[in-house]
GUMARRO-236283 format. One record per atom (N, C-alpha, C, O): chain; residue number from 1; z, x, y; atom name. Coordinates in Angstrom, 2 decimals. Atoms other than C-alpha are relative to their C-alpha. Layout:
<atoms>
+----+-----+---------+---------+---------+----+
| ch |   i |       z |       x |       y | at |
+----+-----+---------+---------+---------+----+
|  A | NUM |       Z |       X |       Y | CA |
...
+----+-----+---------+---------+---------+----+
</atoms>
This chain:
<atoms>
+----+-----+---------+---------+---------+----+
| ch |   i |       z |       x |       y | at |
+----+-----+---------+---------+---------+----+
|  A |   1 |   -0.61 |   -0.01 |    0.68 |  N |
|  A |   1 |  -28.10 |  193.40 |  165.29 | CA |
|  A |   1 |    1.47 |    1.15 |   -0.57 |  C |
|  A |   1 |    1.36 |    2.13 |   -1.30 |  O |
|  A |   2 |   -0.71 |   -1.26 |    0.52 |  N |
|  A |   2 |  -24.33 |  195.12 |  164.99 | CA |
|  A |   2 |    0.80 |    0.06 |   -1.33 |  C |
|  A |   2 |    0.86 |   -0.92 |   -2.07 |  O |
|  A |   3 |    0.07 |   -0.34 |    1.41 |  N |
|  A |   3 |  -23.06 |  196.57 |  161.99 | CA |
|  A |   3 |    1.60 |    0.50 |   -0.07 |  C |
|  A |   3 |    2.12 |    1.17 |    0.82 |  O |
|  A |   4 |   -1.75 |   -0.86 |    0.05 |  N |
|  A |   4 |  -19.36 |  197.71 |  161.24 | CA |
|  A |   4 |    0.09 |    0.85 |   -0.95 |  C |
|  A |   4 |    0.14 |    0.16 |   -1.97 |  O |
|  A |   5 |   -0.13 |   -1.02 |    1.26 |  N |
|  A |   5 |  -19.06 |  201.09 |  158.61 | CA |
|  A |   5 |    1.52 |    0.48 |    0.61 |  C |
|  A |   5 |    1.95 |    1.01 |    1.64 |  O |
|  A |   6 |   -1.38 |   -0.69 |    0.23 |  N |
|  A |   6 |  -15.52 |  201.67 |  157.49 | CA |
|  A |   6 |    0.17 |    0.58 |   -1.17 |  C |
|  A |   6 |   -0.47 |    0.31 |   -2.19 |  O |
|  A |   7 |   -0.09 |   -0.70 |    1.49 |  N |
|  A |   7 |  -14.31 |  203.85 |  154.95 | CA |
|  A |   7 |   -0.53 |    1.28 |    0.60 |  C |
|  A |   7 |   -0.90 |    1.90 |   -0.40 |  O |
|  A |   8 |    0.57 |   -1.25 |    0.06 |  N |
|  A |   8 |  -15.68 |  207.16 |  156.56 | CA |
|  A |   8 |    0.51 |    1.09 |    0.49 |  C |
|  A |   8 |    1.40 |    1.27 |    1.33 |  O |
|  A |   9 |   -1.19 |   -1.17 |   -0.10 |  N |
|  A |   9 |  -14.84 |  210.36 |  156.37 | CA |
|  A |   9 |    0.18 |    0.56 |    1.42 |  C |
|  A |   9 |   -0.84 |    0.61 |    2.12 |  O |
|  A |  10 |   -0.77 |   -0.07 |   -1.45 |  N |
|  A |  10 |  -12.84 |  211.36 |  159.70 | CA |
|  A |  10 |   -0.89 |    1.24 |    0.77 |  C |
|  A |  10 |   -0.72 |    1.54 |    1.95 |  O |
|  A |  11 |    0.95 |   -1.08 |   -0.85 |  N |
|  A |  11 |  -15.51 |  214.24 |  160.54 | CA |
|  A |  11 |   -1.58 |   -0.59 |   -0.27 |  C |
|  A |  11 |   -2.51 |    0.08 |   -0.72 |  O |
|  A |  12 |    1.53 |    0.20 |    0.00 |  N |
|  A |  12 |  -18.66 |  212.28 |  160.60 | CA |
|  A |  12 |   -0.24 |   -0.52 |    1.43 |  C |
|  A |  12 |    0.41 |   -1.34 |    2.08 |  O |
|  A |  13 |    0.41 |    0.07 |   -1.36 |  N |
|  A |  13 |  -20.30 |  212.34 |  163.67 | CA |
|  A |  13 |   -1.10 |   -0.86 |    0.39 |  C |
|  A |  13 |   -1.99 |   -1.04 |   -0.44 |  O |
|  A |  14 |    1.02 |    1.05 |   -0.49 |  N |
|  A |  14 |  -22.50 |  209.90 |  165.63 | CA |
|  A |  14 |   -1.33 |    0.13 |   -0.20 |  C |
|  A |  14 |   -2.10 |   -0.83 |   -0.31 |  O |
|  A |  15 |    1.51 |   -0.25 |    0.06 |  N |
|  A |  15 |  -25.76 |  211.85 |  165.30 | CA |
|  A |  15 |   -0.34 |   -0.12 |   -1.25 |  C |
|  A |  15 |   -1.49 |   -0.49 |   -1.50 |  O |
|  A |  16 |   -0.24 |    0.62 |    1.38 |  N |
|  A |  16 |  -24.67 |  211.49 |  161.29 | CA |
|  A |  16 |   -0.77 |   -1.19 |   -0.58 |  C |
|  A |  16 |   -1.63 |   -1.33 |   -1.46 |  O |
|  A |  17 |   -0.10 |    1.23 |   -0.01 |  N |
|  A |  17 |  -24.69 |  208.27 |  161.54 | CA |
|  A |  17 |   -1.32 |   -0.93 |    0.61 |  C |
|  A |  17 |   -1.82 |   -1.97 |    0.17 |  O |
|  A |  18 |    1.38 |    0.60 |   -0.64 |  N |
|  A |  18 |  -27.67 |  207.42 |  163.76 | CA |
|  A |  18 |   -1.21 |    0.73 |   -1.01 |  C |
|  A |  18 |   -2.23 |    0.13 |   -1.36 |  O |
|  A |  19 |    0.73 |   -0.17 |    1.27 |  N |
|  A |  19 |  -29.33 |  209.52 |  161.15 | CA |
|  A |  19 |   -0.65 |   -0.98 |   -1.23 |  C |
|  A |  19 |   -1.81 |   -1.09 |   -1.63 |  O |
|  A |  20 |   -0.21 |    0.14 |    1.17 |  N |
|  A |  20 |  -28.73 |  207.86 |  158.41 | CA |
|  A |  20 |   -0.43 |   -1.94 |    0.43 |  C |
|  A |  20 |   -1.37 |   -2.57 |   -0.05 |  O |
|  A |  21 |    0.29 |    1.14 |   -0.32 |  N |
|  A |  21 |  -28.96 |  204.54 |  159.64 | CA |
|  A |  21 |   -1.82 |   -0.52 |    0.75 |  C |
|  A |  21 |   -2.45 |   -1.58 |    0.77 |  O |
|  A |  22 |    1.48 |    0.39 |   -0.51 |  N |
|  A |  22 |  -32.54 |  205.07 |  161.44 | CA |
|  A |  22 |   -1.19 |    0.20 |   -1.55 |  C |
|  A |  22 |   -2.21 |   -0.47 |   -1.71 |  O |
|  A |  23 |    0.72 |   -0.06 |    1.23 |  N |
|  A |  23 |  -34.18 |  205.88 |  158.16 | CA |
|  A |  23 |   -0.41 |   -1.51 |   -0.65 |  C |
|  A |  23 |   -1.13 |   -1.69 |   -1.63 |  O |
|  A |  24 |   -0.04 |    1.50 |    0.22 |  N |
|  A |  24 |  -33.82 |  201.76 |  158.20 | CA |
|  A |  24 |   -0.65 |   -0.64 |    0.69 |  C |
|  A |  24 |   -1.19 |   -1.68 |    0.30 |  O |
|  A |  25 |    0.76 |    0.65 |   -0.61 |  N |
|  A |  25 |  -35.36 |  201.08 |  161.05 | CA |
|  A |  25 |    0.81 |    0.62 |    1.94 |  C |
|  A |  25 |    1.69 |    1.46 |    2.09 |  O |
|  A |  26 |   -0.51 |   -0.50 |   -1.29 |  N |
|  A |  26 |  -34.68 |  201.52 |  165.28 | CA |
|  A |  26 |    1.34 |    0.13 |    0.34 |  C |
|  A |  26 |    1.90 |   -0.94 |    0.10 |  O |
|  A |  27 |   -1.25 |    0.42 |   -0.02 |  N |
|  A |  27 |  -31.36 |  202.01 |  166.06 | CA |
|  A |  27 |    0.40 |    0.31 |    1.99 |  C |
|  A |  27 |    0.10 |    1.31 |    2.64 |  O |
|  A |  28 |   -0.55 |   -0.05 |   -1.00 |  N |
|  A |  28 |  -29.73 |  201.20 |  169.48 | CA |
|  A |  28 |    0.98 |    1.21 |    0.49 |  C |
|  A |  28 |    0.78 |    1.95 |    1.45 |  O |
|  A |  29 |   -1.10 |   -0.80 |   -0.88 |  N |
|  A |  29 |  -26.60 |  203.22 |  170.02 | CA |
|  A |  29 |    1.04 |    0.21 |   -1.58 |  C |
|  A |  29 |    1.44 |   -0.87 |   -2.02 |  O |
|  A |  30 |   -1.43 |    0.01 |    0.70 |  N |
|  A |  30 |  -23.77 |  204.46 |  167.07 | CA |
|  A |  30 |    1.14 |    0.21 |    1.05 |  C |
|  A |  30 |    1.07 |    0.84 |    2.11 |  O |
|  A |  31 |   -1.47 |   -0.95 |   -0.32 |  N |
|  A |  31 |  -20.05 |  204.93 |  167.90 | CA |
|  A |  31 |    0.45 |   -0.37 |   -0.73 |  C |
|  A |  31 |    0.45 |   -1.45 |   -1.31 |  O |
|  A |  32 |   -1.21 |   -0.18 |    0.74 |  N |
|  A |  32 |  -17.39 |  206.57 |  166.25 | CA |
|  A |  32 |    1.48 |   -0.52 |    0.75 |  C |
|  A |  32 |    1.92 |    0.03 |    1.75 |  O |
|  A |  33 |   -1.22 |    0.28 |   -0.59 |  N |
|  A |  33 |  -14.04 |  204.65 |  166.92 | CA |
|  A |  33 |    0.95 |   -0.02 |   -0.09 |  C |
|  A |  33 |    1.53 |   -0.47 |   -1.08 |  O |
|  A |  34 |   -1.10 |   -1.09 |    0.42 |  N |
|  A |  34 |  -11.25 |  206.39 |  167.80 | CA |
|  A |  34 |    1.04 |   -0.20 |    0.40 |  C |
|  A |  34 |    1.04 |   -0.31 |    1.63 |  O |
|  A |  35 |   -1.28 |    0.72 |   -0.57 |  N |
|  A |  35 |   -7.71 |  205.34 |  168.18 | CA |
|  A |  35 |    0.36 |    0.77 |    1.47 |  C |
|  A |  35 |    0.05 |    1.75 |    2.15 |  O |
|  A |  36 |   -0.10 |   -0.05 |   -1.87 |  N |
|  A |  36 |   -6.34 |  204.97 |  171.51 | CA |
|  A |  36 |    0.95 |    0.75 |    0.39 |  C |
|  A |  36 |    0.75 |    1.36 |    1.44 |  O |
|  A |  37 |   -0.53 |   -1.15 |   -0.55 |  N |
|  A |  37 |   -3.24 |  207.13 |  171.59 | CA |
|  A |  37 |   -0.80 |    1.44 |   -0.71 |  C |
|  A |  37 |   -0.64 |    2.29 |    0.17 |  O |
|  A |  38 |    0.41 |   -1.49 |   -0.24 |  N |
|  A |  38 |   -4.81 |  210.37 |  170.57 | CA |
|  A |  38 |   -1.94 |    0.37 |   -0.61 |  C |
|  A |  38 |   -2.52 |    1.21 |   -1.29 |  O |
|  A |  39 |    1.48 |   -0.65 |    0.43 |  N |
|  A |  39 |   -8.59 |  210.20 |  170.29 | CA |
|  A |  39 |   -0.78 |    0.50 |   -0.93 |  C |
|  A |  39 |   -1.87 |    1.05 |   -1.03 |  O |
|  A |  40 |    0.63 |   -0.72 |    1.67 |  N |
|  A |  40 |   -8.69 |  210.90 |  166.75 | CA |
|  A |  40 |   -1.07 |   -0.85 |   -0.48 |  C |
|  A |  40 |   -0.88 |   -1.95 |    0.05 |  O |
|  A |  41 |    0.74 |    1.13 |    0.87 |  N |
|  A |  41 |  -11.61 |  208.87 |  164.62 | CA |
|  A |  41 |    0.76 |   -0.24 |   -0.95 |  C |
|  A |  41 |    1.50 |    0.46 |   -1.63 |  O |
|  A |  42 |   -1.09 |    1.16 |    1.30 |  N |
|  A |  42 |  -10.12 |  206.01 |  162.38 | CA |
|  A |  42 |   -0.57 |   -0.04 |   -1.11 |  C |
|  A |  42 |    0.19 |   -0.33 |   -2.03 |  O |
|  A |  43 |    0.33 |   -0.02 |    1.27 |  N |
|  A |  43 |  -12.35 |  206.21 |  159.68 | CA |
|  A |  43 |   -1.04 |   -1.28 |   -0.08 |  C |
|  A |  43 |   -1.21 |   -1.79 |   -1.18 |  O |
|  A |  44 |    0.49 |    0.79 |   -0.16 |  N |
|  A |  44 |  -14.70 |  203.53 |  161.10 | CA |
|  A |  44 |   -1.59 |   -0.33 |    1.39 |  C |
|  A |  44 |   -1.40 |    0.13 |    2.51 |  O |
|  A |  45 |    0.71 |   -0.35 |   -0.56 |  N |
|  A |  45 |  -17.92 |  203.04 |  162.87 | CA |
|  A |  45 |   -0.60 |   -1.11 |    0.82 |  C |
|  A |  45 |   -0.10 |   -2.11 |    0.31 |  O |
|  A |  46 |    0.71 |    0.90 |   -0.36 |  N |
|  A |  46 |  -20.17 |  200.56 |  165.22 | CA |
|  A |  46 |   -1.47 |    0.30 |   -0.15 |  C |
|  A |  46 |   -1.81 |    0.65 |    0.99 |  O |
|  A |  47 |    1.16 |    0.37 |   -0.53 |  N |
|  A |  47 |  -23.90 |  200.55 |  164.77 | CA |
|  A |  47 |   -0.93 |   -1.19 |    0.32 |  C |
|  A |  47 |   -0.96 |   -2.28 |   -0.25 |  O |
|  A |  48 |    0.87 |    1.37 |   -1.00 |  N |
|  A |  48 |  -26.48 |  198.45 |  167.17 | CA |
|  A |  48 |   -1.63 |    0.83 |   -0.55 |  C |
|  A |  48 |   -2.20 |    1.88 |   -0.27 |  O |
|  A |  49 |    1.40 |   -0.34 |    0.49 |  N |
|  A |  49 |  -29.79 |  198.39 |  165.18 | CA |
|  A |  49 |   -0.81 |   -0.73 |    0.76 |  C |
|  A |  49 |   -0.11 |   -1.73 |    0.88 |  O |
|  A |  50 |    1.25 |    0.85 |   -1.07 |  N |
|  A |  50 |  -32.78 |  196.61 |  167.58 | CA |
|  A |  50 |   -0.81 |   -1.16 |   -1.04 |  C |
|  A |  50 |   -1.14 |   -2.19 |   -0.45 |  O |
|  A |  51 |    0.14 |    1.12 |    0.76 |  N |
|  A |  51 |  -34.07 |  194.37 |  164.34 | CA |
|  A |  51 |    0.65 |   -0.52 |   -0.84 |  C |
|  A |  51 |    0.86 |    0.28 |   -1.76 |  O |
|  A |  52 |   -0.72 |    0.35 |    0.81 |  N |
|  A |  52 |  -32.04 |  192.11 |  162.43 | CA |
|  A |  52 |   -0.57 |    0.37 |   -1.46 |  C |
|  A |  52 |    0.09 |    1.02 |   -2.27 |  O |
|  A |  53 |    0.24 |   -0.36 |    1.22 |  N |
|  A |  53 |  -34.18 |  192.34 |  159.47 | CA |
|  A |  53 |    0.12 |    1.38 |   -0.80 |  C |
|  A |  53 |    0.20 |    1.47 |   -2.03 |  O |
|  A |  54 |    0.01 |   -1.32 |    0.08 |  N |
|  A |  54 |  -34.06 |  195.99 |  159.41 | CA |
|  A |  54 |    1.50 |    0.53 |   -0.10 |  C |
|  A |  54 |    1.83 |    1.24 |   -1.05 |  O |
|  A |  55 |   -1.18 |    0.13 |    0.84 |  N |
|  A |  55 |  -30.31 |  195.97 |  159.65 | CA |
|  A |  55 |    0.25 |   -0.52 |   -0.87 |  C |
|  A |  55 |    0.72 |    0.30 |   -1.66 |  O |
|  A |  56 |   -0.58 |   -0.03 |    1.16 |  N |
|  A |  56 |  -29.50 |  193.88 |  156.94 | CA |
|  A |  56 |   -0.82 |    0.43 |   -1.13 |  C |
|  A |  56 |   -0.26 |    0.23 |   -2.21 |  O |
|  A |  57 |   -0.18 |   -1.02 |    0.87 |  N |
|  A |  57 |  -31.44 |  195.92 |  154.87 | CA |
|  A |  57 |    0.61 |    1.30 |   -0.04 |  C |
|  A |  57 |    0.97 |    1.59 |   -1.18 |  O |
|  A |  58 |   -1.06 |   -0.93 |   -0.33 |  N |
|  A |  58 |  -29.56 |  198.94 |  155.92 | CA |
|  A |  58 |    1.46 |   -0.11 |   -0.63 |  C |
|  A |  58 |    2.04 |    0.72 |   -1.34 |  O |
|  A |  59 |   -1.25 |    0.54 |    0.84 |  N |
|  A |  59 |  -26.30 |  196.79 |  155.00 | CA |
|  A |  59 |   -0.29 |   -0.06 |   -1.84 |  C |
|  A |  59 |    0.30 |    0.46 |   -2.79 |  O |
|  A |  60 |    0.20 |   -0.07 |    1.87 |  N |
|  A |  60 |  -27.89 |  195.97 |  151.38 | CA |
|  A |  60 |    0.37 |    1.13 |   -0.28 |  C |
|  A |  60 |    1.37 |    1.35 |   -0.97 |  O |
|  A |  61 |   -0.06 |   -1.34 |    0.75 |  N |
|  A |  61 |  -28.49 |  199.67 |  151.03 | CA |
|  A |  61 |    0.74 |    0.65 |    0.18 |  C |
|  A |  61 |    0.91 |    1.40 |   -0.78 |  O |
|  A |  62 |   -1.37 |   -0.45 |    0.04 |  N |
|  A |  62 |  -25.69 |  200.95 |  152.04 | CA |
|  A |  62 |    1.17 |    0.31 |   -0.40 |  C |
|  A |  62 |    1.91 |    1.28 |   -0.58 |  O |
|  A |  63 |   -1.50 |    0.48 |   -0.11 |  N |
|  A |  63 |  -23.07 |  199.22 |  151.64 | CA |
|  A |  63 |    0.62 |    0.85 |   -1.54 |  C |
|  A |  63 |   -0.21 |    1.23 |   -2.37 |  O |
|  A |  64 |   -0.93 |   -0.23 |    1.11 |  N |
|  A |  64 |  -20.35 |  200.47 |  148.80 | CA |
|  A |  64 |   -0.91 |    1.63 |   -0.49 |  C |
|  A |  64 |   -1.05 |    1.75 |   -1.71 |  O |
|  A |  65 |    0.83 |   -0.88 |   -0.13 |  N |
|  A |  65 |  -22.61 |  204.06 |  149.25 | CA |
|  A |  65 |    0.94 |    1.04 |    0.49 |  C |
|  A |  65 |    1.79 |    0.93 |    1.38 |  O |
|  A |  66 |   -1.04 |   -1.48 |   -0.31 |  N |
|  A |  66 |  -21.04 |  207.94 |  149.09 | CA |
|  A |  66 |   -0.75 |    0.45 |    1.41 |  C |
|  A |  66 |   -1.94 |    0.37 |    1.71 |  O |
|  A |  67 |    0.07 |   -0.69 |   -1.82 |  N |
|  A |  67 |  -21.19 |  209.37 |  152.75 | CA |
|  A |  67 |    1.01 |    1.18 |    0.19 |  C |
|  A |  67 |    2.19 |    0.96 |    0.43 |  O |
|  A |  68 |   -0.87 |   -0.45 |   -0.12 |  N |
|  A |  68 |  -19.81 |  212.22 |  152.97 | CA |
|  A |  68 |    1.68 |    0.21 |   -0.95 |  C |
|  A |  68 |    2.84 |    0.50 |   -0.63 |  O |
|  A |  69 |   -1.31 |    0.10 |    1.66 |  N |
|  A |  69 |  -17.27 |  212.12 |  149.56 | CA |
|  A |  69 |    0.39 |   -1.40 |    0.67 |  C |
|  A |  69 |    1.60 |   -1.46 |    0.49 |  O |
|  A |  70 |   -0.60 |    1.64 |    0.01 |  N |
|  A |  70 |  -16.53 |  208.36 |  150.64 | CA |
|  A |  70 |   -0.86 |   -0.92 |   -0.15 |  C |
|  A |  70 |   -2.06 |   -0.94 |    0.14 |  O |
|  A |  71 |    0.95 |    1.51 |    0.11 |  N |
|  A |  71 |  -17.67 |  205.14 |  149.91 | CA |
|  A |  71 |    0.29 |   -1.00 |    0.70 |  C |
|  A |  71 |    1.35 |   -1.64 |    0.64 |  O |
|  A |  72 |    0.02 |    0.94 |   -1.32 |  N |
|  A |  72 |  -18.55 |  202.93 |  152.82 | CA |
|  A |  72 |   -0.31 |   -1.07 |   -0.08 |  C |
|  A |  72 |   -1.35 |   -1.49 |   -0.60 |  O |
|  A |  73 |    0.40 |    1.44 |   -0.24 |  N |
|  A |  73 |  -18.18 |  199.67 |  153.60 | CA |
|  A |  73 |   -0.90 |   -0.73 |    1.15 |  C |
|  A |  73 |   -0.37 |   -0.56 |    2.24 |  O |
|  A |  74 |    1.07 |   -0.22 |   -0.95 |  N |
|  A |  74 |  -21.05 |  198.57 |  155.76 | CA |
|  A |  74 |   -0.24 |   -2.05 |    0.27 |  C |
|  A |  74 |   -0.62 |   -2.88 |   -0.55 |  O |
|  A |  75 |   -0.15 |    1.71 |    0.28 |  N |
|  A |  75 |  -20.78 |  194.63 |  157.04 | CA |
|  A |  75 |   -0.60 |   -0.14 |    1.52 |  C |
|  A |  75 |   -0.32 |    0.59 |    2.47 |  O |
|  A |  76 |   -0.17 |    0.56 |   -1.28 |  N |
|  A |  76 |  -22.17 |  192.70 |  159.81 | CA |
|  A |  76 |    0.65 |   -0.49 |    1.33 |  C |
|  A |  76 |    0.14 |   -1.60 |    1.47 |  O |
|  A |  77 |   -0.24 |    0.36 |   -1.18 |  N |
|  A |  77 |  -20.85 |  191.96 |  162.88 | CA |
|  A |  77 |   -0.10 |   -1.25 |    0.19 |  C |
|  A |  77 |   -1.24 |   -1.66 |    0.42 |  O |
|  A |  78 |    0.23 |    1.61 |   -0.57 |  N |
|  A |  78 |  -20.18 |  188.22 |  163.61 | CA |
|  A |  78 |   -0.14 |   -0.04 |    1.40 |  C |
|  A |  78 |    0.62 |    0.59 |    2.14 |  O |
|  A |  79 |   -0.39 |    0.07 |   -1.05 |  N |
|  A |  79 |  -20.85 |  187.42 |  166.46 | CA |
|  A |  79 |    0.98 |   -1.56 |    0.64 |  C |
|  A |  79 |    1.29 |   -2.66 |    0.20 |  O |
|  A |  80 |   -1.65 |    0.84 |   -0.67 |  N |
|  A |  80 |  -17.97 |  186.03 |  169.39 | CA |
|  A |  80 |   -0.08 |   -1.49 |    0.54 |  C |
|  A |  80 |    0.93 |   -2.05 |    0.97 |  O |
+----+-----+---------+---------+---------+----+
</atoms>
């Protein structure tokens, strides 16, 4: 299941997100989204977790929590 995280601290890195989400289950990948013009992080990320049930638990547990000093938003990415 794909998850979008927004309002991240701009200093948050992939490995920190992988460690955070791995508490809830197996993580396939993490990707910090970057601005196309300057390649700087834009404060959001995409997480891909193996099991939907673990991903939903991560979403419920982490949404609106404080990570690196910022209250993050964690939601499921709707399938296209």
